[in-house]
N, C-alpha and C positions, 0 to 999 in steps of 0.2 A: 871714312872717305866715301862719297855716294856712287852709287852703281848707276851708269848711264843708262838713259832711257833706252837706248837702243839695243842694250845688252839685255835689260829685262824682256823686251818684245821677243828677241829672239829665244830667250828660257821658255817664256809663255807659247812661242810657236812649237819650239819643242815638244814640250809636256802636251801640246793638243795633239801633237803628230802621234805621241806613245798612245793615245786612245784612239784611234784608228784604225782598223782592221787593214793589214796588208793586203793589197789588190794582188791576188794570186794569178800567175800567166796560164789563161786556160791553154792545156794542149789540144791538139787538132783532133777531132770526132775520130780519126781511124785509129788513132792512138789510145784514145779514151777506149775505144771498143777492144782492142787489143789488149788492153790492161783490165776492163771489166767484164767484157761478155765472151771473149775467148776460152778463160779457164773453167768456167760453168759449163762450156760447149765440150769442152774436152773430159772434165769430169763426168758429164753424162754419156759421152760415146763410149769411155770406157767401162763405166757400169752395165752400159748394154752389152757391150762385148763381152763380160765376163757372164752375165746373164745369158747371152746366146749360148755361149761357150759352154755352161753348166748344162742348159737344156740338150746341146747336142751331145753331150757325154752321158746322157739318160741316167744319171744316177739317182734321179728321183722319177718317180713315175708321172705321168702326162697332167692327172688330175691334182697333182701337187706342185708340179713347176711346170707351166704352159709357155710356149714360145713368144717371143716379145711381138709377133707379129698376130697371133691369135688375140692377143690383149688389144693391140691397137685396132685390130677387126671389131672389137667390141666397143671400143670409144667410137670408132666411128659411125658403127650400127646406132648407137645410143646417139651420135651427134644427128645423124642424117633424119631419124626419125623425130628429133625433138625432145628426145627423153632427156638427153643431158641438159638442155636448156630449163627444163620445168625442175629438175632435181636440182639445180644449181641454184635456182632463185627461192626454191621452197628454204632451203638452208641459207642460204645468202641473207634473206630479207630478216629471217629471224636471227640472225646474228648481230647484223647493223643494229635492229631494233633493240635487240638484249644490249649489244656494246652501248650504244646513246644512252638507253636507261641506267646502266650501271656508271658510267661517267657523271650523270645527272646526280646519281644517290653519292658516289664515293668522293666527288672534290668537295661539298661540303663538309663530309665526314670526316674527311683527311685534315682539313683546315681546323676542323672542332678540335680533333684528335693534337693535333702538331701546337696547338697556341692552349690550348685548356689543359693544365696539367690534371686536374681531376679525371677528367674524360679518359686521358691517355693511360693514368694510372688503372681506370676500371676496365676499361675494354683494348687497351693497346696490344696486351699479351693475346687478348681472345681474337684479334683480327689477324695476328701474327700465326695464329695456331688454324684459323679458317684456310689462310692461305695455304698452308701445307698438307690441309685435308684434301685427299683425291675427290674431284667434284663426283666423280661416279658415286660415293658413297649416299649422295643426296638424293638420286633416283628413285631408289625405293621409297623413300619417305614423301617425296612429292607425287609419286603416284598416290600412294594412300590418302595424302591429303586434299590434293586437286584432282586424282582420276587421271586416266589417260587424255588428257587435254593439252591445249597451248600453253596454260598457266605453268605445268609441270616444266614445258621446256624451256620458258623464260625464267622459272625461280631458278632451275639448275644452272642456267647462264647467268645468273646474277649472283649466284653464291659463289660460282666460279671466277668472275672478274673485280668484283667490286673490292676484295681485300687486296689484289695485287694494285689495284689503281691508288687506293685509298694508302696503302703502306710506301708507295712510290713517291707521292705527293709528300706525306711526312718526312721521308728521307731527304727529298728537295728543298723543305723547308728547315730540315736541321742544319742544312749545311749551308744557311743564307749567312752571312756576317752580321753579328748584330747593331752593326752600325747602320745599315739600310733601314730596319725598322724604328730606329731612334730617330732617323733624321726625317723620316715620315712623319712622325709623331710631331717633330718640332715643326713641321711645315704646316702641321695643322689636319692631318688625314686621319678620318676616325676609322673604324674598325672595318669597315665594308671598302672603303678608298684604300687602304693600307693592302688589304685581301688584294683589291683588284687590281692597284698599279704595283704593288712593292712584292708581296710573298710570291702570287702566282707567275709574275715575269722570272723574277730571281729563282724561284724552285722549277722553271721550267724543263731544264736538263732531266731530273731527276723525275719530274711529271711525266713525262715523254716515253721515260723508259716503264714508268709504270703503266703508262696507257699501251706499251708495247706487250708488256707481258699480260697485259689485262684482257686485250684481243687474244694473245695466245690460249689465255686459260678459258676465256670465253667460247672460242672456236672448239677445243679440245672438250668442254663440258656440252656443247651441242651435239656433237657427235655423239658422245656417251650417252647423253637422253635420246637422241633419235635411234640409236641402235637398242636400246633396251624398252622405252616408251614407246611401240608400234601400234597404229591404229588407223583405220581408213579416214577417220577424221580428221588427224593430223597432215595427212598427205603424205608423199614420197620425198625426203630428202636423202642426203648422201650417207646418212647414217642408216636409215632404213634401207637404201641400195646397197649398202655394203652388209646389212642382215641378210638381205633376199639373197643374196649372191652364197652367202654361207649355207644358210638353209636349202639352197637348191644344189648345193654342192659345183657351184661354177666358179671354179678358181679364176676363169677370164675375167667373170664380173668383180669379184672381190679385189682382184689388184686393179683392174679397172677404177673401181670407187677411191680406191687409196691412192691413185694418180690424181684424180679429181680433187681429193680432200688435200693433198700436198699442194695442187695447183693453184690453189686457191688462197693456201697461208704464204704461198711465195709470192703471189700477185699481190695482195694486201701490203706484204711487207715493201715490195718495189714500188708500187704506185703509191702509197700513203706515206708509209711510216719512214722511210729512207729520205723521200725528199723533205720532209718535216726534218728530220735529223741533221739534214744537210743546212739547210736554212736557220737551224737554233745554233749550230756550231759557226756557221759564216756570221752569223751576226756578232757573235761572241770573238770573232778574229781567230777562230780555232781553224783555221783552213789547211794546217798542217794533217789534220784528221779526215779529211774529205779523201 
């Protein structure tokens, strides 16, 4: 018995509807703020209250635990004199340039490891080992190789971030269904076209996770390099600012530097990686994870 054409059309329409991500109802702005903005504010206020209470109890001397207002005054001073902007720019442009270079190196390296068995067998374990190696271990060697120069800073940043980005891409490619590359080959896609139009888009969630981790590792590597490799030639970054506070026994400067380092990390996450992650999840219809 033949199936009526209108039934086939309804089945086809139903299957097409399954591929379309469901449109989630957007809550009002005030409700979204209550859900995402208020909890961090409350947590910060509690942390500040505990800090103030510990300072008021005088369990530690002033040079070890300053009052929150003293740290705030140090931050205000550095901002009002322009020192904070100069320090932030020095570290941020190094981190951004180093991270971009790491992405350009790690992306083809990850594709090569994921798709060529000999390369994976040769350096796959080495790359994983480099990812677990503390980046601060590279600083003394880099100083001996390059001297106290910007090359030392960028080398440490690259060694901290490239393994994470490459391993994230490899993990993402390993999770691609084998059917997708076969379909690409059947449609005539070559190696470069397959990597650009199939592998990278399909591996995007894992690749994005690797990018997030790579940025975190590059930022940590940069701070380690700036704390150890200090020179007038390198200028004053956040790591150098932290080191200066420690050398001067100025706890206000030390905590202010830690706060600025943390502020940059949170800012990059909120302004760059979280929107990218939401866009990727939304494109795959995973709106429940947003």
